[in-house]
TIVO-733538 format. One line per 8 residues: their letters; for each residue y, x, z of N, C-alpha, C, CB. Coordinates in nm, 2 decimals, padded with zeros to 4 digits. Glycine has a CB too. Example, Ala and Ser with C-alpha at 12.3 -4.5 7.8 and 13.67 -1.06 7.14 Angstrom:
<atoms>
AS = -00.57:01.32:00.78:-00.45:01.23:00.78:-00.33:01.32:00.78:-00.45:01.13:00.90 | -00.22:01.28:00.71:-00.11:01.37:00.71:00.00:01.29:00.79:-00.06:01.41:00.57
</atoms>
This chain:
<atoms>
MSMNPPAK = -01.62:06.71:01.70:-01.66:06.60:01.60:-01.64:06.46:01.66:-01.81:06.62:01.57 | -01.58:06.39:01.57:-01.53:06.27:01.60:-01.62:06.15:01.57:-01.40:06.25:01.55 | -01.64:06.07:01.66:-01.74:05.93:01.67:-01.66:05.81:01.62:-01.79:05.90:01.82 | -01.66:05.78:01.51:-01.58:05.66:01.49:-01.67:05.55:01.50:-01.51:05.66:01.35 | -01.64:05.42:01.58:-01.73:05.32:01.56:-01.73:05.25:01.43:-01.72:05.24:01.65 | -01.82:05.16:01.41:-01.82:05.12:01.26:-01.73:05.01:01.25:-01.98:05.09:01.19 | -01.66:05.02:01.14:-01.58:04.90:01.10:-01.60:04.76:01.13:-01.56:04.91:00.98 | -01.50:04.69:01.19:-01.54:04.55:01.20:-01.52:04.47:01.06:-01.45:04.48:01.30
SYYRVMLG = -01.60:04.37:01.07:-01.59:04.30:00.95:-01.55:04.15:00.99:-01.73:04.30:00.86 | -01.48:04.08:00.89:-01.42:03.97:00.90:-01.49:03.83:00.82:-01.29:03.99:00.86 | -01.54:03.73:00.90:-01.60:03.63:00.84:-01.50:03.49:00.85:-01.76:03.61:00.91 | -01.51:03.41:00.74:-01.46:03.27:00.76:-01.59:03.20:00.77:-01.37:03.21:00.64 | -01.57:03.13:00.89:-01.69:03.03:00.92:-01.64:02.89:00.94:-01.78:03.07:01.05 | -01.69:02.80:00.87:-01.64:02.66:00.90:-01.74:02.60:01.01:-01.65:02.58:00.76 | -01.67:02.52:01.10:-01.74:02.48:01.20:-01.77:02.31:01.20:-01.66:02.52:01.32 | -01.88:02.32:01.11:-01.92:02.18:01.06:-01.82:02.12:00.93:-01.89:02.07:01.20
RQSAHVAE = -01.87:02.03:00.88:-01.83:01.97:00.77:-01.69:01.94:00.78:-01.90:01.86:00.74 | -01.58:01.97:00.71:-01.44:01.93:00.73:-01.40:02.00:00.87:-01.42:01.75:00.73 | -01.46:02.09:00.92:-01.43:02.15:01.05:-01.42:02.06:01.18:-01.30:02.22:01.03 | -01.53:01.95:01.15:-01.55:01.85:01.27:-01.58:01.90:01.40:-01.65:01.76:01.24 | -01.64:02.02:01.42:-01.67:02.07:01.57:-01.59:02.19:01.60:-01.83:02.11:01.60 | -01.47:02.18:01.55:-01.37:02.29:01.63:-01.35:02.27:01.77:-01.22:02.29:01.57 | -01.31:02.17:01.82:-01.29:02.15:01.94:-01.38:02.18:02.03:-01.26:02.03:01.96 | -01.51:02.13:02.01:-01.62:02.16:02.09:-01.66:02.33:02.09:-01.73:02.07:02.03
CLAGGFIG = -01.64:02.38:01.97:-01.67:02.53:01.96:-01.57:02.59:02.03:-01.67:02.59:01.82 | -01.43:02.56:02.02:-01.34:02.63:02.12:-01.37:02.64:02.25:-01.22:02.57:02.13 | -01.38:02.49:02.30:-01.40:02.47:02.45:-01.54:02.55:02.49:-01.42:02.30:02.47 | -01.63:02.55:02.42:-01.76:02.62:02.44:-01.78:02.77:02.43:-01.86:02.57:02.36 | -01.68:02.82:02.35:-01.68:02.97:02.33:-01.78:03.00:02.25:-01.68:03.04:02.45 | -01.80:02.91:02.12:-01.92:02.97:02.04:-01.89:02.92:01.89:-02.09:02.90:02.10 | -01.95:02.98:01.78:-01.97:02.94:01.64:-02.09:02.91:01.64:-01.92:03.03:01.54 | -02.10:02.83:01.50:-02.28:02.78:01.50:-02.29:02.72:01.37:-02.33:02.65:01.63
TDFEIHQD = -02.42:02.70:01.34:-02.43:02.63:01.20:-02.56:02.53:01.24:-02.47:02.76:01.06 | -02.58:02.44:01.15:-02.70:02.38:01.16:-02.78:02.36:01.06:-02.69:02.27:01.19 | -02.75:02.31:00.93:-02.83:02.29:00.79:-02.95:02.24:00.82:-02.86:02.42:00.71 | -02.96:02.15:00.91:-03.09:02.07:00.95:-03.22:02.16:00.96:-03.12:01.96:00.85 | -03.21:02.26:01.00:-03.32:02.37:01.05:-03.35:02.34:01.19:-03.27:02.53:01.03 | -03.44:02.27:01.23:-03.45:02.22:01.37:-03.56:02.31:01.44:-03.48:02.05:01.38 | -03.54:02.43:01.45:-03.62:02.52:01.52:-03.54:02.64:01.57:-03.74:02.56:01.45 | -03.59:02.70:01.68:-03.53:02.84:01.73:-03.55:02.96:01.64:-03.58:02.88:01.87
LSGQLPAE = -03.47:03.02:01.60:-03.51:03.14:01.49:-03.50:03.24:01.57:-03.41:03.16:01.35 | -03.49:03.27:01.70:-03.51:03.38:01.78:-03.64:03.46:01.72:-03.53:03.34:01.94 | -03.64:03.58:01.69:-03.76:03.65:01.63:-03.79:03.62:01.49:-03.88:03.60:01.71 | -03.71:03.53:01.43:-03.75:03.51:01.29:-03.61:03.56:01.19:-03.79:03.32:01.26 | -03.54:03.63:01.24:-03.42:03.68:01.16:-03.45:03.82:01.13:-03.27:03.66:01.25 | -03.50:03.84:01.02:-03.52:03.99:00.98:-03.38:04.04:00.93:-03.64:04.01:00.86 | -03.38:04.19:00.91:-03.25:04.24:00.89:-03.20:04.22:00.77:-03.24:04.36:00.91 | -03.30:04.16:00.67:-03.26:04.13:00.54:-03.23:03.99:00.50:-03.35:04.18:00.46
WRQFNAAF = -03.14:03.94:00.46:-03.13:03.80:00.42:-03.23:03.73:00.33:-03.01:03.78:00.36 | -03.26:03.81:00.23:-03.35:03.77:00.14:-03.48:03.73:00.18:-03.35:03.86:00.04 | -03.54:03.82:00.27:-03.66:03.78:00.36:-03.64:03.64:00.44:-03.69:03.89:00.46 | -03.52:03.62:00.50:-03.51:03.51:00.55:-03.51:03.37:00.47:-03.41:03.52:00.62 | -03.43:03.39:00.36:-03.45:03.28:00.25:-03.57:03.25:00.22:-03.39:03.32:00.13 | -03.64:03.36:00.17:-03.80:03.34:00.14:-03.87:03.25:00.22:-03.88:03.46:00.15 | -03.84:03.27:00.33:-03.91:03.17:00.45:-03.86:03.04:00.48:-03.90:03.23:00.59 | -03.72:03.04:00.46:-03.67:02.93:00.52:-03.61:02.84:00.40:-03.57:02.97:00.63
IPVFLANR = -03.62:02.86:00.28:-03.56:02.76:00.19:-03.68:02.65:00.16:-03.50:02.84:00.06 | -03.81:02.69:00.17:-03.90:02.57:00.17:-03.88:02.47:00.29:-04.04:02.60:00.17 | -03.84:02.55:00.43:-03.84:02.46:00.53:-03.67:02.35:00.52:-03.85:02.56:00.69 | -03.58:02.42:00.45:-03.47:02.34:00.42:-03.50:02.22:00.32:-03.36:02.42:00.36 | -03.55:02.26:00.22:-03.59:02.17:00.11:-03.69:02.07:00.15:-03.65:02.25:00.00 | -03.77:02.08:00.26:-03.86:01.98:00.30:-03.77:01.87:00.40:-03.97:02.06:00.38 | -03.66:01.93:00.46:-03.59:01.83:00.53:-03.47:01.76:00.45:-03.54:01.90:00.66 | -03.44:01.82:00.31:-03.34:01.78:00.23:-03.40:01.79:00.09:-03.22:01.87:00.25
PDKSRIAA = -03.50:01.70:00.05:-03.54:01.71:-00.07:-03.44:01.65:-00.18:-03.65:01.65:-00.07 | -03.35:01.60:-00.14:-03.22:01.58:-00.24:-03.13:01.69:-00.27:-03.13:01.49:-00.18 | -03.16:01.81:-00.21:-03.08:01.91:-00.23:-03.15:02.02:-00.34:-03.04:01.97:-00.10 | -03.06:02.08:-00.41:-03.11:02.17:-00.53:-03.18:02.31:-00.43:-02.96:02.22:-00.66 | -03.24:02.39:-00.52:-03.29:02.52:-00.48:-03.18:02.63:-00.46:-03.38:02.56:-00.57 | -03.08:02.60:-00.53:-02.95:02.68:-00.50:-02.89:02.65:-00.39:-02.85:02.68:-00.59 | -02.86:02.52:-00.36:-02.79:02.47:-00.24:-02.86:02.50:-00.11:-02.77:02.34:-00.26 | -02.99:02.49:-00.12:-03.11:02.57:-00.03:-03.07:02.70:00.01:-03.24:02.58:-00.10
GLACGALW = -03.04:02.79:-00.10:-03.03:02.91:-00.10:-02.91:02.95:-00.01:-03.03:02.95:-00.23 | -02.78:02.89:-00.07:-02.66:02.88:-00.01:-02.66:02.86:00.16:-02.59:02.77:-00.08 | -02.73:02.75:00.19:-02.73:02.70:00.32:-02.81:02.81:00.39:-02.79:02.55:00.34 | -02.92:02.85:00.36:-03.00:02.94:00.43:-02.94:03.09:00.44:-03.13:02.94:00.37 | -02.86:03.12:00.34:-02.79:03.25:00.35:-02.67:03.23:00.47:-02.72:03.29:00.19 | -02.59:03.14:00.47:-02.50:03.10:00.55:-02.55:03.09:00.71:-02.44:02.97:00.49 | -02.68:03.03:00.72:-02.73:03.03:00.85:-02.77:03.17:00.89:-02.85:02.95:00.86 | -02.84:03.25:00.80:-02.88:03.40:00.84:-02.74:03.47:00.87:-02.97:03.48:00.71
TVSKGIRT = -02.64:03.47:00.80:-02.53:03.56:00.80:-02.46:03.51:00.94:-02.44:03.55:00.67 | -02.45:03.37:00.99:-02.39:03.35:01.13:-02.49:03.40:01.23:-02.34:03.18:01.17 | -02.62:03.38:01.23:-02.74:03.40:01.32:-02.76:03.55:01.33:-02.86:03.32:01.26 | -02.74:03.62:01.22:-02.78:03.76:01.24:-02.69:03.84:01.16:-02.93:03.77:01.20 | -02.64:03.81:01.05:-02.56:03.92:00.97:-02.41:03.95:01.04:-02.53:03.86:00.80 | -02.36:03.86:01.11:-02.21:03.88:01.16:-02.27:03.98:01.30:-02.12:03.70:01.22 | -02.20:04.10:01.33:-02.26:04.19:01.42:-02.16:04.15:01.55:-02.26:04.35:01.36 | -02.20:04.18:01.66:-02.10:04.16:01.77:-02.00:04.27:01.77:-02.18:04.16:01.90
GDVVLCPD = -01.88:04.19:01.79:-01.76:04.28:01.77:-01.69:04.25:01.65:-01.80:04.43:01.76 | -01.76:04.20:01.55:-01.70:04.12:01.43:-01.63:04.02:01.45:-01.78:04.06:01.35 | -01.51:03.98:01.36:-01.41:03.89:01.37:-01.45:03.76:01.30:-01.30:03.94:01.32 | -01.43:03.64:01.36:-01.44:03.53:01.29:-01.31:03.44:01.28:-01.56:03.47:01.34 | -01.30:03.39:01.15:-01.18:03.29:01.12:-01.22:03.18:01.10:-01.10:03.33:01.02 | -01.18:03.07:01.19:-01.23:02.96:01.16:-01.11:02.84:01.14:-01.32:02.94:01.26 | -01.11:02.77:01.01:-01.02:02.68:01.01:-01.05:02.54:01.07:-00.98:02.68:00.88 | -00.94:02.50:01.09:-00.95:02.36:01.22:-00.90:02.22:01.12:-00.81:02.39:01.39
GTGRYHVG = -00.90:02.25:00.99:-00.88:02.12:00.91:-00.73:02.10:00.88:-00.93:02.00:01.01 | -00.64:02.17:00.98:-00.48:02.12:00.95:-00.42:02.23:00.89:-00.38:02.07:01.09 | -00.48:02.35:00.81:-00.41:02.44:00.79:-00.40:02.56:00.86:-00.32:02.41:00.78 | -00.45:02.54:00.99:-00.44:02.65:01.08:-00.61:02.73:01.11:-00.37:02.59:01.23 | -00.57:02.85:01.17:-00.72:02.91:01.16:-00.73:02.98:01.31:-00.74:03.04:01.02 | -00.84:02.96:01.37:-00.88:03.01:01.51:-00.94:03.14:01.49:-00.98:02.90:01.58 | -00.90:03.23:01.54:-00.96:03.39:01.55:-01.03:03.39:01.67:-00.84:03.51:01.56 | -01.16:03.48:01.65:-01.25:03.51:01.77:-01.31:03.62:01.72:-01.36:03.39:01.81
EVQGAYTY = -01.37:03.68:01.83:-01.45:03.80:01.83:-01.61:03.76:01.88:-01.37:03.90:01.95 | -01.69:03.79:01.79:-01.83:03.76:01.84:-01.87:03.85:01.96:-01.92:03.78:01.72 | -01.93:03.79:02.05:-01.97:03.86:02.17:-02.11:03.88:02.21:-01.91:03.80:02.28 | -02.19:03.84:02.13:-02.34:03.85:02.15:-02.42:03.78:02.05:-02.37:03.78:02.28 | -02.56:03.81:02.10:-02.66:03.76:01.99:-02.69:03.62:01.98:-02.77:03.81:02.00 | -02.76:03.58:01.90:-02.78:03.45:01.85:-02.86:03.38:01.96:-02.86:03.45:01.71 | -02.84:03.23:01.99:-02.89:03.15:02.08:-02.92:03.02:02.01:-02.81:03.14:02.20 | -03.02:02.95:02.05:-03.05:02.81:02.01:-03.02:02.72:02.12:-03.18:02.79:01.97
APGQVLPH = -02.93:02.61:02.08:-02.92:02.51:02.16:-02.96:02.37:02.10:-02.78:02.52:02.19 | -03.07:02.35:02.12:-03.15:02.23:02.08:-03.07:02.09:02.12:-03.29:02.24:02.17 | -03.06:02.00:02.01:-03.00:01.87:02.04:-02.85:01.87:02.06:-03.07:01.80:02.16 | -02.78:01.99:02.03:-02.64:01.99:02.04:-02.59:02.02:01.90:-02.60:02.09:02.15 | -02.45:02.00:01.87:-02.40:02.03:01.75:-02.41:02.18:01.72:-02.26:01.98:01.73 | -02.42:02.19:01.60:-02.43:02.32:01.56:-02.52:02.42:01.64:-02.30:02.38:01.55 | -02.66:02.39:01.65:-02.75:02.46:01.74:-02.77:02.61:01.72:-02.88:02.40:01.73 | -02.75:02.66:01.61:-02.77:02.82:01.58:-02.64:02.86:01.62:-02.82:02.88:01.41
RRPVK = -02.62:02.93:01.73:-02.51:02.97:01.76:-02.48:03.11:01.80:-02.48:02.88:01.85 | -02.36:03.16:01.81:-02.34:03.32:01.88:-02.20:03.28:01.98:-02.29:03.47:01.74 | -02.20:03.36:02.09:-02.11:03.33:02.17:-01.96:03.41:02.12:-02.16:03.38:02.32 | -01.85:03.35:02.13:-01.74:03.41:02.08:-01.63:03.39:02.17:-01.71:03.36:01.96 | -01.53:03.50:02.19:-01.44:03.51:02.28:-01.30:03.49:02.18:-01.47:03.65:02.36
</atoms>
């Protein structure tokens, strides 16, 4: 009986608006998101993104009342995907704003880096 590992998934991840944080992410070996959710999400990342969105869309809208519920849903979905949905071993493709992409493999679980750029992070090699 052959045991095949699960197939890798590939994700395009923007490292800040207009790829503003590419250099810092490359130097630090991480990908991340912000979306103005200023709290550690450890223990608050359910297996299902819809549950996360139900809990965090109101948090996002409280911080960004100028945004629509649709924008909030998209932001929270992206936050969940980077923090939980991408599995260790999956591949990320990160544009650098010059037409080039940097390719990395996710190496571990979610961490929170308060006060730093893109504080909702995953380690990447």
